[in-house]
VOROSE-541712 format. One record per residue (C-alpha): z, y, x; residue in three letters; residue number from 1. Coordinates in steps of 0.1 Angstrom, whole numbers. Layout:
N
(pt (Z,Y,X),ALA,NUM);
...
This chain:
229
(pt (1628,-374,1354),MET,1);
(pt (1603,-386,1328),LYS,2);
(pt (1618,-421,1330),LYS,3);
(pt (1653,-408,1322),TYR,4);
(pt (1640,-385,1295),SER,5);
(pt (1623,-414,1278),THR,6);
(pt (1654,-436,1280),ILE,7);
(pt (1675,-407,1266),GLY,8);
(pt (1651,-402,1237),LYS,9);
(pt (1651,-440,1230),ALA,10);
(pt (1689,-440,1230),PHE,11);
(pt (1690,-410,1206),SER,12);
(pt (1666,-426,1182),VAL,13);
(pt (1686,-459,1183),THR,14);
(pt (1719,-440,1177),THR,15);
(pt (1704,-421,1147),ILE,16);
(pt (1690,-453,1132),CYS,17);
(pt (1724,-471,1136),LEU,18);
(pt (1742,-442,1121),LEU,19);
(pt (1717,-442,1092),GLY,20);
(pt (1724,-479,1086),ILE,21);
(pt (1761,-473,1086),VAL,22);
(pt (1759,-444,1062),LEU,23);
(pt (1735,-463,1040),SER,24);
(pt (1759,-492,1038),CYS,25);
(pt (1788,-468,1030),THR,26);
(pt (1768,-452,1001),ASP,27);
(pt (1764,-486,984),HIS,28);
(pt (1800,-498,988),GLU,29);
(pt (1820,-497,955),ILE,30);
(pt (1856,-490,962),PRO,31);
(pt (1881,-513,945),GLU,32);
(pt (1900,-496,917),VAL,33);
(pt (1936,-508,915),PRO,34);
(pt (1952,-516,881),ASN,35);
(pt (1980,-494,869),PHE,36);
(pt (2015,-508,872),PRO,37);
(pt (2019,-506,834),GLU,38);
(pt (1991,-531,830),SER,39);
(pt (2016,-559,839),GLU,40);
(pt (2027,-560,803),CYS,41);
(pt (2052,-581,786),MET,42);
(pt (2045,-606,758),LEU,43);
(pt (2051,-593,722),ALA,44);
(pt (2074,-622,717),THR,45);
(pt (2095,-616,748),SER,46);
(pt (2105,-583,765),VAL,47);
(pt (2111,-601,798),THR,48);
(pt (2081,-625,800),THR,49);
(pt (2049,-610,815),PRO,50);
(pt (2016,-619,800),ARG,51);
(pt (1994,-643,820),THR,52);
(pt (1968,-616,825),TYR,53);
(pt (1972,-578,828),PRO,54);
(pt (1967,-557,797),CYS,55);
(pt (1935,-537,799),GLU,56);
(pt (1944,-507,777),PHE,57);
(pt (1971,-484,764),LYS,58);
(pt (1967,-469,729),ILE,59);
(pt (1980,-433,734),GLU,60);
(pt (1978,-424,697),LYS,61);
(pt (1962,-431,664),LEU,62);
(pt (1953,-399,645),THR,63);
(pt (1949,-402,607),PHE,64);
(pt (1928,-378,587),TYR,65);
(pt (1928,-369,551),ASP,66);
(pt (1897,-368,528),LYS,67);
(pt (1889,-333,540),ASN,68);
(pt (1890,-341,577),GLY,69);
(pt (1924,-325,583),ALA,70);
(pt (1950,-343,605),VAL,71);
(pt (1976,-361,585),ILE,72);
(pt (1996,-372,616),GLY,73);
(pt (1998,-394,646),ASP,74);
(pt (2011,-429,653),VAL,75);
(pt (2022,-434,689),THR,76);
(pt (2040,-462,709),PRO,77);
(pt (2072,-442,704),THR,78);
(pt (2066,-429,669),SER,79);
(pt (2053,-455,645),SER,80);
(pt (2059,-440,611),GLU,81);
(pt (2031,-423,591),ILE,82);
(pt (2031,-411,555),THR,83);
(pt (1997,-418,539),LEU,84);
(pt (1997,-403,504),THR,85);
(pt (1973,-413,476),ARG,86);
(pt (1960,-378,472),SER,87);
(pt (1950,-376,509),ALA,88);
(pt (1930,-408,509),ALA,89);
(pt (1892,-406,515),LYS,90);
(pt (1888,-435,490),ASP,91);
(pt (1910,-450,463),ASP,92);
(pt (1898,-484,449),SER,93);
(pt (1916,-478,416),ASN,94);
(pt (1919,-441,409),PRO,95);
(pt (1929,-447,373),SER,96);
(pt (1960,-468,383),ALA,97);
(pt (1990,-452,365),VAL,98);
(pt (2007,-481,348),ALA,99);
(pt (2036,-501,362),LEU,100);
(pt (2025,-528,388),ASN,101);
(pt (1989,-516,389),GLU,102);
(pt (1975,-518,425),VAL,103);
(pt (1948,-502,446),GLY,104);
(pt (1935,-498,481),ILE,105);
(pt (1936,-465,500),LEU,106);
(pt (1913,-458,529),ALA,107);
(pt (1916,-432,557),TYR,108);
(pt (1896,-422,587),ASP,109);
(pt (1914,-428,620),VAL,110);
(pt (1907,-420,656),LYS,111);
(pt (1923,-440,685),ALA,112);
(pt (1928,-424,718),THR,113);
(pt (1926,-452,744),ILE,114);
(pt (1933,-453,781),ARG,115);
(pt (1921,-481,804),ARG,116);
(pt (1949,-492,827),ILE,117);
(pt (1933,-524,842),ALA,118);
(pt (1900,-541,848),THR,119);
(pt (1890,-570,824),PRO,120);
(pt (1904,-604,833),SER,121);
(pt (1873,-619,816),PHE,122);
(pt (1840,-602,807),PRO,123);
(pt (1838,-596,769),VAL,124);
(pt (1812,-618,750),VAL,125);
(pt (1803,-596,720),LEU,126);
(pt (1827,-567,728),GLY,127);
(pt (1862,-555,721),TYR,128);
(pt (1876,-561,687),GLN,129);
(pt (1895,-534,669),LEU,130);
(pt (1920,-552,647),ARG,131);
(pt (1948,-544,623),TYR,132);
(pt (1974,-563,602),THR,133);
(pt (1994,-556,571),THR,134);
(pt (2015,-587,577),HIS,135);
(pt (2052,-580,575),PRO,136);
(pt (2057,-596,609),SER,137);
(pt (2034,-569,625),GLY,138);
(pt (2025,-578,661),VAL,139);
(pt (2043,-611,656),LEU,140);
(pt (2019,-622,629),ALA,141);
(pt (1998,-652,640),LEU,142);
(pt (1962,-655,651),THR,143);
(pt (1957,-678,621),THR,144);
(pt (1928,-664,600),PRO,145);
(pt (1940,-640,573),GLY,146);
(pt (1970,-626,592),GLU,147);
(pt (1949,-599,610),SER,148);
(pt (1915,-585,604),TYR,149);
(pt (1887,-570,626),GLN,150);
(pt (1876,-534,618),VAL,151);
(pt (1838,-533,618),GLY,152);
(pt (1817,-547,646),ALA,153);
(pt (1829,-552,682),SER,154);
(pt (1826,-522,705),VAL,155);
(pt (1819,-519,743),PRO,156);
(pt (1848,-496,754),LEU,157);
(pt (1831,-490,788),ALA,158);
(pt (1860,-469,802),ILE,159);
(pt (1868,-467,839),PRO,160);
(pt (1904,-475,850),VAL,161);
(pt (1924,-443,845),GLY,162);
(pt (1898,-430,820),GLY,163);
(pt (1904,-422,784),THR,164);
(pt (1881,-425,753),ALA,165);
(pt (1883,-419,716),GLU,166);
(pt (1872,-444,690),GLN,167);
(pt (1868,-437,653),THR,168);
(pt (1870,-462,625),PHE,169);
(pt (1886,-467,590),GLU,170);
(pt (1919,-483,580),LEU,171);
(pt (1932,-491,546),SER,172);
(pt (1963,-504,529),TYR,173);
(pt (1974,-517,495),LEU,174);
(pt (1996,-496,472),TYR,175);
(pt (2013,-504,439),GLN,176);
(pt (2026,-482,410),ILE,177);
(pt (2063,-487,408),ALA,178);
(pt (2092,-473,388),ASN,179);
(pt (2111,-450,413),THR,180);
(pt (2140,-427,407),MET,181);
(pt (2115,-399,400),SER,182);
(pt (2093,-420,377),GLY,183);
(pt (2062,-441,381),LEU,184);
(pt (2048,-435,416),LYS,185);
(pt (2025,-452,441),PRO,186);
(pt (2045,-471,468),VAL,187);
(pt (2035,-491,498),THR,188);
(pt (2028,-527,487),PHE,189);
(pt (2010,-541,518),ARG,190);
(pt (2012,-513,543),GLY,191);
(pt (1996,-512,578),LEU,192);
(pt (2020,-527,603),THR,193);
(pt (2000,-528,636),ALA,194);
(pt (1967,-519,652),PHE,195);
(pt (1954,-539,682),LEU,196);
(pt (1925,-542,706),ILE,197);
(pt (1913,-577,717),TYR,198);
(pt (1890,-586,746),ASN,199);
(pt (1872,-614,727),ASP,200);
(pt (1871,-636,758),ALA,201);
(pt (1906,-630,771),THR,202);
(pt (1922,-634,736),SER,203);
(pt (1905,-668,732),GLU,204);
(pt (1918,-680,766),VAL,205);
(pt (1954,-668,757),LEU,206);
(pt (1953,-681,721),ASP,207);
(pt (1974,-712,716),GLY,208);
(pt (1959,-716,681),HIS,209);
(pt (1981,-701,668),PRO,210);
(pt (1998,-674,689),SER,211);
(pt (2014,-641,681),ALA,212);
(pt (1986,-615,677),ILE,213);
(pt (2005,-592,701),GLY,214);
(pt (2004,-618,728),ASN,215);
(pt (1967,-620,729),VAL,216);
(pt (1959,-583,725),ALA,217);
(pt (1950,-560,753),GLU,218);
(pt (1971,-533,736),THR,219);
(pt (1988,-526,703),TYR,220);
(pt (2007,-500,685),VAL,221);
(pt (2032,-507,657),LYS,222);
(pt (2028,-488,623),ILE,223);
(pt (2053,-481,596),VAL,224);
(pt (2034,-470,565),THR,225);
(pt (2050,-447,540),LYS,226);
(pt (2033,-440,507),SER,227);
(pt (2033,-411,482),GLY,228);
(pt (2014,-393,455),GLU,229);
């Protein structure tokens, strides 16, 4: 009986050890997170040609704020127009501009709501670039220097697939005093036309030097800027 008891105990200990190893291995496995179907995005220059690599993000909205922190309005993928009046700006580079053809730059605080829809195709080098353009071609402007601009320093955007984050920054545009039907008024001279996010490594791989900025971005949203007093 002792012999069988000893064998039974040994078997039980072995079983527990094996179970412990299995559970230990399971605890350290990282499940693969699939990309969202919408990550298979189309090129900005073609509504039928998919980008070589999946798009990492979707910009759900850009929220613009006035100088007092109140919401002016949102820009979304389906609603691109925003009225950014001179009186609402947090900064006016030329507050004394009242004469015909005088120009100035208006700045506003903005918050982007961003959702990750795919894992990176290439690890970022310095980080993700928040970019904007005032070029009339919008997302079809080229990656040639001077057609789009980075906002501040690169950011990490360490968001899990399916997760959402908010990123704050500042955007500005150029206005001009013009003779309108109701007198001399500020009008949009070089308005915001698009906001984009680049993975600095992926964008470099995709860039044909030049390419359309929308083709190398992980996401973008078009903007139609309306001005006012």
